[in-house]
N, CA, C and O atoms as a Maestro MAE file, in Angstrom:
{
 s_m_m2io_version
 :::
 2.0.0
}

f_m_ct {
 s_m_title
 :::
 protein
 m_atom[280] {
  # First column is atom index #
  i_m_mmod_type
  r_m_x_coord
  r_m_y_coord
  r_m_z_coord
  i_m_residue_number
  s_m_chain_name
  s_m_pdb_residue_name
  s_m_pdb_atom_name
  i_m_atomic_number
  :::
  1 25 -187.234 -89.256 10.487 1 A "MET " " N  " 7
  2 3 -187.792 -90.506 10.015 1 A "MET " " CA " 6
  3 2 -188.345 -90.272 8.610 1 A "MET " " C  " 6
  4 15 -189.024 -89.276 8.360 1 A "MET " " O  " 8
  5 25 -188.051 -91.189 7.703 2 A "THR " " N  " 7
  6 3 -188.620 -91.161 6.363 2 A "THR " " CA " 6
  7 2 -189.491 -92.394 6.224 2 A "THR " " C  " 6
  8 15 -189.091 -93.497 6.597 2 A "THR " " O  " 8
  9 25 -190.680 -92.201 5.686 3 A "LEU " " N  " 7
  10 3 -191.646 -93.281 5.587 3 A "LEU " " CA " 6
  11 2 -192.380 -93.142 4.261 3 A "LEU " " C  " 6
  12 15 -192.839 -92.054 3.916 3 A "LEU " " O  " 8
  13 25 -192.491 -94.227 3.526 4 A "GLU " " N  " 7
  14 3 -193.245 -94.216 2.276 4 A "GLU " " CA " 6
  15 2 -194.461 -95.110 2.457 4 A "GLU " " C  " 6
  16 15 -194.329 -96.292 2.774 4 A "GLU " " O  " 8
  17 25 -195.653 -94.542 2.254 5 A "VAL " " N  " 7
  18 3 -196.893 -95.284 2.435 5 A "VAL " " CA " 6
  19 2 -197.807 -95.071 1.244 5 A "VAL " " C  " 6
  20 15 -197.815 -94.003 0.632 5 A "VAL " " O  " 8
  21 25 -198.560 -96.078 0.929 6 A "GLU " " N  " 7
  22 3 -199.567 -95.967 -0.113 6 A "GLU " " CA " 6
  23 2 -200.807 -95.331 0.506 6 A "GLU " " C  " 6
  24 15 -201.188 -95.666 1.628 6 A "GLU " " O  " 8
  25 25 -201.430 -94.423 -0.220 7 A "ALA " " N  " 7
  26 3 -202.635 -93.757 0.285 7 A "ALA " " CA " 6
  27 2 -203.602 -93.530 -0.867 7 A "ALA " " C  " 6
  28 15 -203.221 -93.554 -2.037 7 A "ALA " " O  " 8
  29 25 -204.858 -93.308 -0.509 8 A "THR " " N  " 7
  30 3 -205.906 -93.018 -1.480 8 A "THR " " CA " 6
  31 2 -206.485 -91.650 -1.161 8 A "THR " " C  " 6
  32 15 -206.703 -91.314 0.004 8 A "THR " " O  " 8
  33 25 -206.729 -90.871 -2.190 9 A "TYR " " N  " 7
  34 3 -207.312 -89.543 -2.001 9 A "TYR " " CA " 6
  35 2 -208.824 -89.667 -2.133 9 A "TYR " " C  " 6
  36 15 -209.325 -90.030 -3.197 9 A "TYR " " O  " 8
  37 25 -209.556 -89.367 -1.061 10 A "GLU " " N  " 7
  38 3 -211.023 -89.467 -1.045 10 A "GLU " " CA " 6
  39 2 -211.601 -88.275 -0.321 10 A "GLU " " C  " 6
  40 15 -211.194 -87.978 0.802 10 A "GLU " " O  " 8
  41 25 -212.531 -87.592 -0.933 11 A "GLY " " N  " 7
  42 3 -213.241 -86.503 -0.279 11 A "GLY " " CA " 6
  43 2 -212.326 -85.409 0.250 11 A "GLY " " C  " 6
  44 15 -212.593 -84.829 1.302 11 A "GLY " " O  " 8
  45 25 -211.245 -85.124 -0.476 12 A "GLY " " N  " 7
  46 3 -210.336 -84.066 -0.063 12 A "GLY " " CA " 6
  47 2 -209.333 -84.467 0.997 12 A "GLY " " C  " 6
  48 15 -208.624 -83.612 1.528 12 A "GLY " " O  " 8
  49 25 -209.256 -85.771 1.320 13 A "VAL " " N  " 7
  50 3 -208.362 -86.241 2.382 13 A "VAL " " CA " 6
  51 2 -207.535 -87.424 1.877 13 A "VAL " " C  " 6
  52 15 -208.055 -88.301 1.187 13 A "VAL " " O  " 8
  53 25 -206.249 -87.445 2.222 14 A "LEU " " N  " 7
  54 3 -205.409 -88.605 1.920 14 A "LEU " " CA " 6
  55 2 -205.625 -89.651 3.004 14 A "LEU " " C  " 6
  56 15 -205.474 -89.361 4.191 14 A "LEU " " O  " 8
  57 25 -205.978 -90.868 2.598 15 A "LYS " " N  " 7
  58 3 -206.218 -91.952 3.555 15 A "LYS " " CA " 6
  59 2 -205.151 -93.025 3.372 15 A "LYS " " C  " 6
  60 15 -205.143 -93.718 2.354 15 A "LYS " " O  " 8
  61 25 -204.238 -93.174 4.356 16 A "PRO " " N  " 7
  62 3 -203.189 -94.179 4.263 16 A "PRO " " CA " 6
  63 2 -203.776 -95.595 4.254 16 A "PRO " " C  " 6
  64 15 -204.806 -95.861 4.875 16 A "PRO " " O  " 8
  65 25 -203.100 -96.488 3.540 17 A "ALA " " N  " 7
  66 3 -203.541 -97.881 3.458 17 A "ALA " " CA " 6
  67 2 -203.257 -98.642 4.745 17 A "ALA " " C  " 6
  68 15 -203.799 -99.728 4.951 17 A "ALA " " O  " 8
  69 25 -202.417 -98.091 5.610 18 A "GLN " " N  " 7
  70 3 -202.071 -98.742 6.877 18 A "GLN " " CA " 6
  71 2 -201.894 -97.669 7.948 18 A "GLN " " C  " 6
  72 15 -201.680 -96.501 7.622 18 A "GLN " " O  " 8
  73 25 -201.979 -98.049 9.211 19 A "PRO " " N  " 7
  74 3 -201.773 -97.065 10.287 19 A "PRO " " CA " 6
  75 2 -200.357 -96.477 10.226 19 A "PRO " " C  " 6
  76 15 -199.409 -97.160 9.838 19 A "PRO " " O  " 8
  77 25 -200.229 -95.215 10.611 20 A "LEU " " N  " 7
  78 3 -198.929 -94.550 10.603 20 A "LEU " " CA " 6
  79 2 -198.376 -94.444 12.027 20 A "LEU " " C  " 6
  80 15 -199.136 -94.231 12.972 20 A "LEU " " O  " 8
  81 25 -197.067 -94.590 12.182 21 A "PRO " " N  " 7
  82 3 -196.459 -94.508 13.513 21 A "PRO " " CA " 6
  83 2 -196.208 -93.051 13.915 21 A "PRO " " C  " 6
  84 15 -195.063 -92.648 14.118 21 A "PRO " " O  " 8
  85 25 -197.273 -92.274 14.026 22 A "LEU " " N  " 7
  86 3 -197.163 -90.848 14.349 22 A "LEU " " CA " 6
  87 2 -197.970 -90.539 15.601 22 A "LEU " " C  " 6
  88 15 -198.956 -91.206 15.912 22 A "LEU " " O  " 8
  89 25 -197.515 -89.495 16.319 23 A "ARG " " N  " 7
  90 3 -198.267 -89.035 17.484 23 A "ARG " " CA " 6
  91 2 -199.432 -88.168 16.997 23 A "ARG " " C  " 6
  92 15 -199.362 -87.577 15.919 23 A "ARG " " O  " 8
  93 25 -200.465 -88.097 17.768 24 A "GLU " " N  " 7
  94 3 -201.604 -87.233 17.488 24 A "GLU " " CA " 6
  95 2 -201.116 -85.788 17.351 24 A "GLU " " C  " 6
  96 15 -200.362 -85.317 18.202 24 A "GLU " " O  " 8
  97 25 -201.519 -85.091 16.322 25 A "HIS " " N  " 7
  98 3 -201.170 -83.691 16.021 25 A "HIS " " CA " 6
  99 2 -199.702 -83.495 15.635 25 A "HIS " " C  " 6
  100 15 -199.232 -82.359 15.569 25 A "HIS " " O  " 8
  101 25 -198.984 -84.566 15.383 26 A "GLN " " N  " 7
  102 3 -197.595 -84.445 14.941 26 A "GLN " " CA " 6
  103 2 -197.580 -83.847 13.542 26 A "GLN " " C  " 6
  104 15 -198.345 -84.273 12.676 26 A "GLN " " O  " 8
  105 25 -196.722 -82.871 13.316 27 A "ARG " " N  " 7
  106 3 -196.623 -82.227 12.014 27 A "ARG " " CA " 6
  107 2 -195.606 -82.990 11.166 27 A "ARG " " C  " 6
  108 15 -194.565 -83.425 11.659 27 A "ARG " " O  " 8
  109 25 -195.929 -83.143 9.884 28 A "VAL " " N  " 7
  110 3 -195.043 -83.837 8.947 28 A "VAL " " CA " 6
  111 2 -195.038 -83.071 7.622 28 A "VAL " " C  " 6
  112 15 -195.884 -82.209 7.388 28 A "VAL " " O  " 8
  113 25 -194.086 -83.394 6.774 29 A "ILE " " N  " 7
  114 3 -194.040 -82.863 5.413 29 A "ILE " " CA " 6
  115 2 -194.388 -84.017 4.484 29 A "ILE " " C  " 6
  116 15 -193.845 -85.114 4.616 29 A "ILE " " O  " 8
  117 25 -195.290 -83.767 3.548 30 A "ILE " " N  " 7
  118 3 -195.746 -84.823 2.642 30 A "ILE " " CA " 6
  119 2 -195.299 -84.506 1.218 30 A "ILE " " C  " 6
  120 15 -195.481 -83.388 0.737 30 A "ILE " " O  " 8
  121 25 -194.720 -85.489 0.555 31 A "THR " " N  " 7
  122 3 -194.406 -85.404 -0.868 31 A "THR " " CA " 6
  123 2 -195.361 -86.349 -1.572 31 A "THR " " C  " 6
  124 15 -195.436 -87.528 -1.227 31 A "THR " " O  " 8
  125 25 -196.084 -85.848 -2.546 32 A "VAL " " N  " 7
  126 3 -197.063 -86.674 -3.253 32 A "VAL " " CA " 6
  127 2 -196.537 -86.965 -4.649 32 A "VAL " " C  " 6
  128 15 -196.152 -86.053 -5.380 32 A "VAL " " O  " 8
  129 25 -196.524 -88.238 -5.013 33 A "ARG " " N  " 7
  130 3 -196.193 -88.609 -6.380 33 A "ARG " " CA " 6
  131 2 -197.220 -89.623 -6.842 33 A "ARG " " C  " 6
  132 15 -197.604 -90.523 -6.096 33 A "ARG " " O  " 8
  133 25 -197.648 -89.470 -8.053 34 A "GLU " " N  " 7
  134 3 -198.659 -90.358 -8.608 34 A "GLU " " CA " 6
  135 2 -198.065 -91.739 -8.808 34 A "GLU " " C  " 6
  136 15 -196.931 -91.883 -9.264 34 A "GLU " " O  " 8
  137 25 -198.848 -92.754 -8.462 35 A "GLU " " N  " 7
  138 3 -198.407 -94.118 -8.684 35 A "GLU " " CA " 6
  139 2 -198.332 -94.348 -10.186 35 A "GLU " " C  " 6
  140 15 -199.276 -94.041 -10.913 35 A "GLU " " O  " 8
  141 25 -197.221 -94.884 -10.647 36 A "ALA " " N  " 7
  142 3 -197.038 -95.131 -12.075 36 A "ALA " " CA " 6
  143 2 -196.718 -96.605 -12.294 36 A "ALA " " C  " 6
  144 15 -196.053 -97.229 -11.467 36 A "ALA " " O  " 8
  145 25 -197.184 -97.153 -13.392 37 A "PRO " " N  " 7
  146 3 -196.842 -98.549 -13.691 37 A "PRO " " CA " 6
  147 2 -195.330 -98.723 -13.812 37 A "PRO " " C  " 6
  148 15 -194.638 -97.829 -14.299 37 A "PRO " " O  " 8
  149 25 -194.824 -99.854 -13.377 38 A "GLN " " N  " 7
  150 3 -193.393 -100.126 -13.419 38 A "GLN " " CA " 6
  151 2 -192.852 -99.986 -14.840 38 A "GLN " " C  " 6
  152 15 -191.723 -99.532 -15.030 38 A "GLN " " O  " 8
  153 25 -193.639 -100.370 -15.828 39 A "ALA " " N  " 7
  154 3 -193.180 -100.260 -17.216 39 A "ALA " " CA " 6
  155 2 -192.898 -98.800 -17.570 39 A "ALA " " C  " 6
  156 15 -191.923 -98.511 -18.265 39 A "ALA " " O  " 8
  157 25 -193.737 -97.880 -17.102 40 A "ARG " " N  " 7
  158 3 -193.513 -96.462 -17.397 40 A "ARG " " CA " 6
  159 2 -192.294 -95.944 -16.651 40 A "ARG " " C  " 6
  160 15 -191.522 -95.156 -17.197 40 A "ARG " " O  " 8
  161 25 -192.111 -96.378 -15.408 41 A "ILE " " N  " 7
  162 3 -190.969 -95.932 -14.610 41 A "ILE " " CA " 6
  163 2 -189.656 -96.375 -15.252 41 A "ILE " " C  " 6
  164 15 -188.690 -95.612 -15.291 41 A "ILE " " O  " 8
  165 25 -189.625 -97.596 -15.747 42 A "SER " " N  " 7
  166 3 -188.376 -98.152 -16.269 42 A "SER " " CA " 6
  167 2 -188.229 -98.004 -17.781 42 A "SER " " C  " 6
  168 15 -187.270 -98.521 -18.354 42 A "SER " " O  " 8
  169 25 -189.157 -97.313 -18.438 43 A "TYR " " N  " 7
  170 3 -189.109 -97.156 -19.890 43 A "TYR " " CA " 6
  171 2 -187.772 -96.565 -20.329 43 A "TYR " " C  " 6
  172 15 -187.338 -95.538 -19.806 43 A "TYR " " O  " 8
  173 25 -187.130 -97.211 -21.281 44 A "GLY " " N  " 7
  174 3 -185.902 -96.693 -21.855 44 A "GLY " " CA " 6
  175 2 -184.629 -97.115 -21.143 44 A "GLY " " C  " 6
  176 15 -183.537 -96.813 -21.624 44 A "GLY " " O  " 8
  177 25 -184.733 -97.811 -20.002 45 A "LEU " " N  " 7
  178 3 -183.519 -98.222 -19.295 45 A "LEU " " CA " 6
  179 2 -182.740 -99.283 -20.074 45 A "LEU " " C  " 6
  180 15 -181.509 -99.279 -20.084 45 A "LEU " " O  " 8
  181 25 -183.461 -100.179 -20.718 46 A "ILE " " N  " 7
  182 3 -182.826 -101.234 -21.507 46 A "ILE " " CA " 6
  183 2 -183.344 -101.109 -22.937 46 A "ILE " " C  " 6
  184 15 -184.547 -101.232 -23.172 46 A "ILE " " O  " 8
  185 25 -182.460 -100.870 -23.881 47 A "PRO " " N  " 7
  186 3 -182.935 -100.750 -25.268 47 A "PRO " " CA " 6
  187 2 -183.538 -102.069 -25.745 47 A "PRO " " C  " 6
  188 15 -182.906 -103.117 -25.609 47 A "PRO " " O  " 8
  189 25 -184.729 -102.035 -26.291 48 A "TRP " " N  " 7
  190 3 -185.395 -103.236 -26.800 48 A "TRP " " CA " 6
  191 2 -185.549 -103.082 -28.298 48 A "TRP " " C  " 6
  192 15 -186.192 -102.145 -28.771 48 A "TRP " " O  " 8
  193 25 -184.962 -103.994 -29.037 49 A "ARG " " N  " 7
  194 3 -185.022 -103.918 -30.483 49 A "ARG " " CA " 6
  195 2 -185.891 -105.032 -31.068 49 A "ARG " " C  " 6
  196 15 -185.975 -105.211 -32.283 49 A "ARG " " O  " 8
  197 25 -186.531 -105.770 -30.167 50 A "GLY " " N  " 7
  198 3 -187.361 -106.877 -30.609 50 A "GLY " " CA " 6
  199 2 -188.811 -106.470 -30.814 50 A "GLY " " C  " 6
  200 15 -189.151 -105.287 -30.826 50 A "GLY " " O  " 8
  201 25 -189.647 -107.468 -30.971 51 A "ASP " " N  " 7
  202 3 -191.081 -107.284 -31.187 51 A "ASP " " CA " 6
  203 2 -191.731 -106.724 -29.919 51 A "ASP " " C  " 6
  204 15 -191.570 -107.308 -28.847 51 A "ASP " " O  " 8
  205 25 -192.459 -105.609 -30.014 52 A "PRO " " N  " 7
  206 3 -193.110 -105.018 -28.838 52 A "PRO " " CA " 6
  207 2 -194.085 -105.972 -28.139 52 A "PRO " " C  " 6
  208 15 -194.234 -105.918 -26.919 52 A "PRO " " O  " 8
  209 25 -194.745 -106.840 -28.904 53 A "GLU " " N  " 7
  210 3 -195.691 -107.778 -28.298 53 A "GLU " " CA " 6
  211 2 -194.974 -108.825 -27.447 53 A "GLU " " C  " 6
  212 15 -195.517 -109.273 -26.438 53 A "GLU " " O  " 8
  213 25 -193.779 -109.216 -27.834 54 A "VAL " " N  " 7
  214 3 -192.990 -110.152 -27.027 54 A "VAL " " CA " 6
  215 2 -192.626 -109.483 -25.697 54 A "VAL " " C  " 6
  216 15 -192.730 -110.097 -24.636 54 A "VAL " " O  " 8
  217 25 -192.207 -108.244 -25.766 55 A "LEU " " N  " 7
  218 3 -191.867 -107.513 -24.548 55 A "LEU " " CA " 6
  219 2 -193.087 -107.346 -23.651 55 A "LEU " " C  " 6
  220 15 -192.979 -107.494 -22.434 55 A "LEU " " O  " 8
  221 25 -194.240 -107.041 -24.227 56 A "ARG " " N  " 7
  222 3 -195.474 -106.921 -23.447 56 A "ARG " " CA " 6
  223 2 -195.780 -108.248 -22.755 56 A "ARG " " C  " 6
  224 15 -196.159 -108.262 -21.584 56 A "ARG " " O  " 8
  225 25 -195.619 -109.359 -23.469 57 A "GLY " " N  " 7
  226 3 -195.860 -110.682 -22.884 57 A "GLY " " CA " 6
  227 2 -194.960 -110.947 -21.694 57 A "GLY " " C  " 6
  228 15 -195.401 -111.501 -20.686 57 A "GLY " " O  " 8
  229 25 -193.695 -110.550 -21.807 58 A "ILE " " N  " 7
  230 3 -192.752 -110.718 -20.698 58 A "ILE " " CA " 6
  231 2 -193.184 -109.855 -19.513 58 A "ILE " " C  " 6
  232 15 -193.216 -110.327 -18.376 58 A "ILE " " O  " 8
  233 25 -193.516 -108.590 -19.781 59 A "ALA " " N  " 7
  234 3 -193.872 -107.658 -18.712 59 A "ALA " " CA " 6
  235 2 -195.152 -108.064 -17.990 59 A "ALA " " C  " 6
  236 15 -195.293 -107.819 -16.792 59 A "ALA " " O  " 8
  237 25 -196.076 -108.680 -18.707 60 A "GLU " " N  " 7
  238 3 -197.367 -109.026 -18.109 60 A "GLU " " CA " 6
  239 2 -197.453 -110.462 -17.622 60 A "GLU " " C  " 6
  240 15 -198.495 -110.871 -17.111 60 A "GLU " " O  " 8
  241 25 -196.390 -111.236 -17.767 61 A "ASP " " N  " 7
  242 3 -196.394 -112.637 -17.337 61 A "ASP " " CA " 6
  243 2 -196.401 -112.696 -15.806 61 A "ASP " " C  " 6
  244 15 -195.435 -112.266 -15.176 61 A "ASP " " O  " 8
  245 25 -197.479 -113.225 -15.192 62 A "PRO " " N  " 7
  246 3 -197.566 -113.259 -13.730 62 A "PRO " " CA " 6
  247 2 -196.480 -114.120 -13.079 62 A "PRO " " C  " 6
  248 15 -196.122 -113.880 -11.926 62 A "PRO " " O  " 8
  249 25 -195.957 -115.101 -13.784 63 A "GLU " " N  " 7
  250 3 -194.909 -115.946 -13.207 63 A "GLU " " CA " 6
  251 2 -193.591 -115.192 -13.078 63 A "GLU " " C  " 6
  252 15 -192.790 -115.501 -12.196 63 A "GLU " " O  " 8
  253 25 -193.355 -114.216 -13.937 64 A "LEU " " N  " 7
  254 3 -192.107 -113.457 -13.885 64 A "LEU " " CA " 6
  255 2 -192.198 -112.293 -12.907 64 A "LEU " " C  " 6
  256 15 -191.170 -111.792 -12.450 64 A "LEU " " O  " 8
  257 25 -193.399 -111.861 -12.583 65 A "ARG " " N  " 7
  258 3 -193.649 -110.761 -11.645 65 A "ARG " " CA " 6
  259 2 -192.848 -109.515 -11.985 65 A "ARG " " C  " 6
  260 15 -192.370 -108.821 -11.087 65 A "ARG " " O  " 8
  261 25 -192.701 -109.230 -13.245 66 A "VAL " " N  " 7
  262 3 -191.942 -108.066 -13.686 66 A "VAL " " CA " 6
  263 2 -192.614 -106.783 -13.223 66 A "VAL " " C  " 6
  264 15 -191.926 -105.802 -12.941 66 A "VAL " " O  " 8
  265 25 -193.935 -106.765 -13.138 67 A "LEU " " N  " 7
  266 3 -194.647 -105.542 -12.789 67 A "LEU " " CA " 6
  267 2 -194.683 -105.291 -11.284 67 A "LEU " " C  " 6
  268 15 -195.154 -104.236 -10.858 67 A "LEU " " O  " 8
  269 25 -194.207 -106.216 -10.474 68 A "GLU " " N  " 7
  270 3 -194.155 -106.005 -9.029 68 A "GLU " " CA " 6
  271 2 -192.801 -105.423 -8.667 68 A "GLU " " C  " 6
  272 15 -191.771 -105.839 -9.198 68 A "GLU " " O  " 8
  273 25 -192.811 -104.464 -7.767 69 A "TYR " " N  " 7
  274 3 -191.556 -103.876 -7.315 69 A "TYR " " CA " 6
  275 2 -191.721 -103.477 -5.861 69 A "TYR " " C  " 6
  276 15 -192.838 -103.316 -5.371 69 A "TYR " " O  " 8
  277 25 -190.588 -103.318 -5.170 70 A "PRO " " N  " 7
  278 3 -190.669 -103.026 -3.734 70 A "PRO " " CA " 6
  279 2 -191.350 -101.716 -3.421 70 A "PRO " " C  " 6
  280 15 -191.483 -101.352 -2.253 70 A "PRO " " O  " 8
  :::
 }
 m_bond[279] {
  # First column is bond index #
  i_m_from
  i_m_to
  i_m_order
  :::
  1 1 2 1
  2 2 3 1
  3 3 4 2
  4 3 5 1
  5 5 6 1
  6 6 7 1
  7 7 8 2
  8 7 9 1
  9 9 10 1
  10 10 11 1
  11 11 12 2
  12 11 13 1
  13 13 14 1
  14 14 15 1
  15 15 16 2
  16 15 17 1
  17 17 18 1
  18 18 19 1
  19 19 20 2
  20 19 21 1
  21 21 22 1
  22 22 23 1
  23 23 24 2
  24 23 25 1
  25 25 26 1
  26 26 27 1
  27 27 28 2
  28 27 29 1
  29 29 30 1
  30 30 31 1
  31 31 32 2
  32 31 33 1
  33 33 34 1
  34 34 35 1
  35 35 36 2
  36 35 37 1
  37 37 38 1
  38 38 39 1
  39 39 40 2
  40 39 41 1
  41 41 42 1
  42 42 43 1
  43 43 44 2
  44 43 45 1
  45 45 46 1
  46 46 47 1
  47 47 48 2
  48 47 49 1
  49 49 50 1
  50 50 51 1
  51 51 52 2
  52 51 53 1
  53 53 54 1
  54 54 55 1
  55 55 56 2
  56 55 57 1
  57 57 58 1
  58 58 59 1
  59 59 60 2
  60 59 61 1
  61 61 62 1
  62 62 63 1
  63 63 64 2
  64 63 65 1
  65 65 66 1
  66 66 67 1
  67 67 68 2
  68 67 69 1
  69 69 70 1
  70 70 71 1
  71 71 72 2
  72 71 73 1
  73 73 74 1
  74 74 75 1
  75 75 76 2
  76 75 77 1
  77 77 78 1
  78 78 79 1
  79 79 80 2
  80 79 81 1
  81 81 82 1
  82 82 83 1
  83 83 84 2
  84 83 85 1
  85 85 86 1
  86 86 87 1
  87 87 88 2
  88 87 89 1
  89 89 90 1
  90 90 91 1
  91 91 92 2
  92 91 93 1
  93 93 94 1
  94 94 95 1
  95 95 96 2
  96 95 97 1
  97 97 98 1
  98 98 99 1
  99 99 100 2
  100 99 101 1
  101 101 102 1
  102 102 103 1
  103 103 104 2
  104 103 105 1
  105 105 106 1
  106 106 107 1
  107 107 108 2
  108 107 109 1
  109 109 110 1
  110 110 111 1
  111 111 112 2
  112 111 113 1
  113 113 114 1
  114 114 115 1
  115 115 116 2
  116 115 117 1
  117 117 118 1
  118 118 119 1
  119 119 120 2
  120 119 121 1
  121 121 122 1
  122 122 123 1
  123 123 124 2
  124 123 125 1
  125 125 126 1
  126 126 127 1
  127 127 128 2
  128 127 129 1
  129 129 130 1
  130 130 131 1
  131 131 132 2
  132 131 133 1
  133 133 134 1
  134 134 135 1
  135 135 136 2
  136 135 137 1
  137 137 138 1
  138 138 139 1
  139 139 140 2
  140 139 141 1
  141 141 142 1
  142 142 143 1
  143 143 144 2
  144 143 145 1
  145 145 146 1
  146 146 147 1
  147 147 148 2
  148 147 149 1
  149 149 150 1
  150 150 151 1
  151 151 152 2
  152 151 153 1
  153 153 154 1
  154 154 155 1
  155 155 156 2
  156 155 157 1
  157 157 158 1
  158 158 159 1
  159 159 160 2
  160 159 161 1
  161 161 162 1
  162 162 163 1
  163 163 164 2
  164 163 165 1
  165 165 166 1
  166 166 167 1
  167 167 168 2
  168 167 169 1
  169 169 170 1
  170 170 171 1
  171 171 172 2
  172 171 173 1
  173 173 174 1
  174 174 175 1
  175 175 176 2
  176 175 177 1
  177 177 178 1
  178 178 179 1
  179 179 180 2
  180 179 181 1
  181 181 182 1
  182 182 183 1
  183 183 184 2
  184 183 185 1
  185 185 186 1
  186 186 187 1
  187 187 188 2
  188 187 189 1
  189 189 190 1
  190 190 191 1
  191 191 192 2
  192 191 193 1
  193 193 194 1
  194 194 195 1
  195 195 196 2
  196 195 197 1
  197 197 198 1
  198 198 199 1
  199 199 200 2
  200 199 201 1
  201 201 202 1
  202 202 203 1
  203 203 204 2
  204 203 205 1
  205 205 206 1
  206 206 207 1
  207 207 208 2
  208 207 209 1
  209 209 210 1
  210 210 211 1
  211 211 212 2
  212 211 213 1
  213 213 214 1
  214 214 215 1
  215 215 216 2
  216 215 217 1
  217 217 218 1
  218 218 219 1
  219 219 220 2
  220 219 221 1
  221 221 222 1
  222 222 223 1
  223 223 224 2
  224 223 225 1
  225 225 226 1
  226 226 227 1
  227 227 228 2
  228 227 229 1
  229 229 230 1
  230 230 231 1
  231 231 232 2
  232 231 233 1
  233 233 234 1
  234 234 235 1
  235 235 236 2
  236 235 237 1
  237 237 238 1
  238 238 239 1
  239 239 240 2
  240 239 241 1
  241 241 242 1
  242 242 243 1
  243 243 244 2
  244 243 245 1
  245 245 246 1
  246 246 247 1
  247 247 248 2
  248 247 249 1
  249 249 250 1
  250 250 251 1
  251 251 252 2
  252 251 253 1
  253 253 254 1
  254 254 255 1
  255 255 256 2
  256 255 257 1
  257 257 258 1
  258 258 259 1
  259 259 260 2
  260 259 261 1
  261 261 262 1
  262 262 263 1
  263 263 264 2
  264 263 265 1
  265 265 266 1
  266 266 267 1
  267 267 268 2
  268 267 269 1
  269 269 270 1
  270 270 271 1
  271 271 272 2
  272 271 273 1
  273 273 274 1
  274 274 275 1
  275 275 276 2
  276 275 277 1
  277 277 278 1
  278 278 279 1
  279 279 280 2
  :::
 }
}
């Protein structure tokens, strides 16, 4: 089973944002990756030759939801 969950690191412990479908004492392997803004993840995929402020406006427009991703 592969499962991706959001978690917060507090007091030396990773705390999942939702309950996990695991048995008590079940061993798992964890891969940790820092949450990154969608703009940083997708930087350079599409060459932009226009005004950077126009692109920022598009990326931050709540109606376009560009910064939301699955």
